[in-house]
C-alpha positions in Angstrom: 0.2 0.0 0.3 1.3 3.1 -0.7 -0.1 6.6 0.9 -0.1 10.3 -0.6 0.5 13.3 2.2 -0.5 16.2 1.4 0.0 18.2 4.6 2.5 20.9 4.9 5.9 20.2 6.2 7.1 19.5 9.0 3.9 17.8 9.7 4.1 15.8 6.5 7.2 13.7 7.6 6.0 12.5 10.8 3.5 11.3 9.1 5.0 9.6 6.8 7.4 8.2 9.7 4.6 7.0 10.9 3.1 5.7 8.2 6.4 3.7 7.6 6.4 2.3 10.8 2.7 0.9 10.0 4.3 -0.4 7.1 2.5 1.7 4.3 4.9 3.5 1.8 4.4 7.4 1.4 4.6 9.9 -1.3 4.9 13.7 0.1 3.2 16.2 -2.0 2.5 19.5 0.4 -0.8 20.9 -1.0 0.0 24.0 1.1 2.9 25.9 1.8 3.2 27.6 5.2 4.2 31.0 5.4 5.0 32.9 8.5 4.3 36.4 8.9 6.7 39.0 9.1 6.1 40.0 13.0 2.8 39.8 14.6 1.3 42.4 16.5 -0.5 42.1 19.6 -0.6 43.9 23.0 -0.7 41.3 25.6 -1.7 44.1 28.3 -5.3 43.0 29.4 -4.9 39.2 28.1 -5.5 35.9 30.0 -5.0 33.3 27.5 -3.3 32.7 24.3 -5.5 30.5 22.2 -3.9 28.4 19.7 -5.8 26.6 16.4 -3.1 25.1 14.9 0.7 23.9 15.5 1.8 26.0 12.7 0.4 29.0 14.9 2.3 27.9 18.3 5.3 28.0 15.4 5.3 30.9 14.2 4.4 33.1 17.7 7.8 31.0 18.9 10.0 32.4 16.0 8.4 36.1 16.0 7.3 36.5 19.8 9.0 36.3 23.4 6.1 35.9 25.6 5.2 32.4 27.1 3.9 33.6 30.3 -0.1 33.3 29.6 -1.9 29.8 29.3 -1.4 28.1 25.7 -4.9 26.8 25.3 -4.7 24.2 22.1 -7.4 22.8 19.9 -5.6 19.4 20.2 -2.9 17.4 21.7 -0.9 18.1 18.5 -1.2 21.8 18.8 -0.3 21.4 22.7 2.9 19.4 22.4 3.7 22.4 19.8 3.7 24.7 22.4 4.8 22.4 24.8 8.4 22.6 22.4 8.2 26.6 22.0 8.8 26.7 26.0 5.4 27.7 27.6 4.9 26.5 31.2 1.0 26.4 30.8 -0.8 24.5 28.3 -3.8 23.1 27.9 -6.0 20.8 25.0 -9.1 20.6 24.1 -8.0 17.3 22.5 -10.3 17.8 20.0 -12.2 20.3 16.9 -13.1 24.0 17.1 -16.1 23.1 19.1 -14.3 21.4 21.8 -12.1 24.0 22.1 -15.2 26.7 22.5 -16.9 24.2 25.4 -13.0 24.1 27.2 -12.4 28.1 26.8 -16.1 28.9 28.3 -15.4 26.2 31.4 -12.1 27.0 32.1 -11.6 31.0 31.7 -14.5 33.7 32.8 -15.1 36.8 30.3 -13.9 39.3 33.1 -10.9 38.0 33.7 -9.2 39.5 30.5 -9.1 38.8 26.9 -8.1 36.1 24.5 -5.8 36.5 21.7 -6.6 33.9 19.0 -3.5 33.3 17.2 -4.1 32.4 14.1 -4.1 31.7 10.3 -5.0 34.2 7.5 -7.6 31.6 6.6 -9.3 29.3 9.4 -11.7 26.3 8.9 -13.8 27.7 11.7 -15.4 31.0 13.6 -14.0 31.0 16.9 -13.7 34.5 18.3 -17.1 35.0 16.9 -18.8 32.4 18.6 -16.7 33.3 21.9 -17.8 36.9 21.6 -21.6 35.9 21.6 -20.9 34.1 24.8 -19.5 37.5 26.6 -15.7 37.4 25.5 -13.1 39.8 24.4 -11.3 38.2 21.4 -8.6 40.0 19.5 -6.6 38.1 16.8 -3.3 38.0 15.5 -2.4 36.4 11.9 0.8 34.5 12.8 1.0 32.3 9.1 -0.7 31.4 6.0 -1.2 28.7 4.3 -0.6 29.2 0.3 -2.2 26.8 -2.5 0.0 26.0 -5.5 -1.2 27.5 -8.8 -1.5 23.9 -10.7 -0.9 20.9 -9.9 2.4 19.1 -8.2 4.1 17.1 -10.0 4.9 14.4 -8.0 1.2 14.0 -7.7 0.7 14.3 -10.8 2.2 11.3 -12.0 1.4 9.2 -8.9 -2.2 9.7 -10.3 -1.3 9.0 -13.6 0.7 6.0 -13.0 -2.1 4.7 -10.5 0.5 4.0 -7.7 -1.1 5.4 -5.1 -4.4 3.5 -2.7 -4.7 6.3 0.0 -4.7 9.8 0.1 -4.4 11.3 4.0 -5.6 15.1 4.3 -5.3 16.6 7.6 -7.2 19.8 6.6 -10.4 21.2 4.8 -8.0 24.0 2.9 -5.6 21.0 1.8 -8.7 18.8 0.7 -10.4 22.1 -1.4 -6.9 22.8 -3.5 -6.4 19.1 -3.8 -10.3 18.9 -5.0 -9.8 22.1 -7.3 -5.7 21.3 -8.9 -7.0 17.4 -9.6 -10.2 18.7 -11.2 -8.3 21.1 -13.5 -5.4 18.7 -14.6 -8.5 16.3 -15.3 -7.6 13.5 -13.3 -11.0 12.9 -11.1 -10.7 9.0 -12.9 -7.7 8.2 -11.3 -9.0 8.8 -8.1 -11.8 5.6 -8.4 -9.2 3.3 -7.4 -8.2 5.2 -4.1 -9.8 5.8 -0.8 -9.4 9.2 0.5 -8.6 9.9 4.6 -10.1 13.0 6.1 -9.2 14.5 9.9 -12.7 15.9 10.3 -15.9 16.0 8.7 -14.9 19.5 7.6 -11.8 17.9 5.4 -14.2 15.4 4.2 -16.5 18.1 2.9 -14.1 19.2 0.5 -13.5 16.5 -1.2 -16.1 15.1 -4.2 -17.4 11.5 -2.4 -18.2 10.1 -6.1 -14.4 11.1 -7.5 -13.4 8.1 -4.8 -13.4 4.5 -3.8 -14.3 5.2 -0.2 -14.1 8.5 1.7 -13.2 7.7 5.6 -13.1 10.3 8.4 -11.1 10.1 11.4 -13.0 9.3 14.7 -11.9 11.7 15.8 -9.7 15.1 14.4 -6.1 14.0 15.6 -3.2 11.9 13.8 -3.5 8.7 15.1 -7.1 8.6 14.4 -6.9 9.5 11.0 -4.0 6.6 10.8 -6.1 4.4 11.9 -8.8 4.7 9.1 -6.0 4.5 7.0 -6.2 0.9 7.5 -9.4 0.5 8.3 -12.2 -1.8 6.1 -14.5 0.7 3.7 -17.2 2.9 5.1 -18.3 6.0 3.8 -19.0 9.1 6.4 
């Protein structure tokens, strides 16, 4: 079995290593390139917590800002691990998706204790800030990076699809799934997907795939890397 990994580096290599440990060959073809901002402008005077919705946001903050004192509230375990590696002494993981993070923030923080600073990418998969503000919290936002899709289908992906040497394609984000779908359509290679399975980390990521193009679309039981990898070798089941 050979799997195509569409996530950006450095995460793509970690996913490839995990799959190789399971006896699965891989090809890395990132459909997003992470570009950190030149600077992050944020006043932490009245901020009670930093909120991260991806490891990329943590890594950008670590490169551009020295502050590590506020608690880092993280959407999932991978993001929390990035925060720990970045030097945050106090971290919290929601262990799931944006909805789980909202509930964790509401349970752990009082609106009157200070603002939340959401450190995020230029594009987000959900409206964390808007949701928290509707619950009475003051939320600031800091754009720490952007994830850019390539203008055309990467040659490594094109060659793999044409040669029909891939059995599964992994999607770690809705934007990667959307970019893949658009670029494969532009290249008129949709028919190559008929013998492949798509494995998505969340229903939101799966929603950006055209299910009819694939032999099957599988969704991780929980939105994390371990659950995603488990679905690569699972029996066929559409979400």
